[in-house]
C-alpha positions in Angstrom: -49.3 -46.2 30.0 -51.4 -43.7 31.9 -52.6 -40.7 30.3 -50.5 -38.5 32.7 -47.4 -40.4 31.8 -48.3 -40.0 28.0 -48.6 -36.3 28.6 -45.2 -36.2 30.3 -43.5 -38.0 27.6 -45.1 -36.0 25.0 -44.1 -32.7 26.9 -40.5 -34.0 27.2 -40.4 -34.8 23.6 -41.7 -31.3 22.6 -39.1 -29.6 24.9 -36.4 -31.9 23.5 -37.3 -31.0 19.9 -37.5 -27.3 21.0 -34.0 -27.7 22.6 -32.8 -29.3 19.3 -34.3 -26.4 17.3 -32.5 -23.8 19.5 -29.4 -25.8 19.2 -29.5 -26.0 15.5 -30.3 -22.3 15.2 -27.3 -21.4 17.4 -25.1 -23.7 15.4 -26.3 -22.0 12.2 -25.8 -18.5 13.6 -22.3 -19.6 14.7 -21.4 -20.9 11.3 -22.8 -17.8 9.8 -20.7 -15.6 12.1 -17.5 -17.7 11.2 -18.2 -17.4 7.5 -18.7 -13.6 7.9 -15.4 -13.4 9.9 -13.6 -15.4 7.3 -15.0 -13.3 4.5 -13.9 -10.1 6.5 -10.4 -11.6 6.9 -10.2 -12.4 3.3 -11.3 -8.8 2.3 -8.7 -7.4 4.8 -6.0 -9.5 3.3 -6.9 -8.5 -0.2 -6.9 -4.9 0.8 -3.5 -5.2 2.4 -2.1 -6.9 -0.7 -3.6 -4.0 -2.8 -2.1 -1.5 -0.5 1.3 -3.1 -0.5 1.3 -3.3 -4.3 0.2 0.4 -4.6 2.8 1.5 -2.1 5.5 -0.5 -3.9 4.6 0.8 -7.3 4.4 4.4 -6.1 7.6 4.2 -4.1 9.4 2.7 -7.1 7.9 5.5 -9.3 8.8 8.1 -6.7 12.4 6.8 -6.5 12.7 6.7 -10.3 11.5 10.3 -10.6 13.8 11.3 -7.8 16.8 9.9 -9.4 15.9 11.4 -12.8 15.4 14.8 -11.0 18.8 14.4 -9.4 20.4 13.6 -12.7 18.8 16.6 -14.3 20.0 18.9 -11.6 23.6 17.4 -11.8 23.5 18.0 -15.5 22.5 21.7 -15.1 25.3 22.1 -12.6 28.0 20.7 -14.9 26.7 23.0 -17.7 27.0 26.0 -15.4 30.5 25.0 -14.3 31.5 24.6 -17.9 30.1 27.9 -18.9 31.9 29.6 -16.0 35.1 27.9 -16.9 34.7 28.9 -20.5 33.9 32.5 -19.5 37.0 32.6 -17.3 39.1 31.2 -20.1 37.8 33.7 -22.5 38.3 36.6 -20.1 41.9 35.3 -19.4 42.6 35.1 -23.2 41.1 38.6 -23.7 43.4 40.0 -20.7 46.3 38.2 -22.6 45.5 39.8 -25.9 45.2 43.2 -24.3 48.6 42.7 -22.8 50.0 41.6 -26.0 48.5 44.8 -27.5 50.2 46.8 -25.1 53.5 45.1 -25.4 53.6 45.3 -29.2 
């Protein structure tokens, strides 16, 4: 081959290897980006799972506390009603005793 032809072939080989390097670099960058995206998705999924567990446990705890609070209020209410009924019964019996005193 002639010297000029050899130079052209060498130039083409160099540009070809340079293109291959660029392509390899782009592929590596793309793979790295895909790995980062996958890692981010995994992190997001894990955060969502933790949030769901936290919400569920807190809502169950809240519900349990709410039920306990309602039961305590109902108990207080029933005690008040019994006390009122007892007071009314004792007032009625006192009034009956007073009537009996006057009748005697």
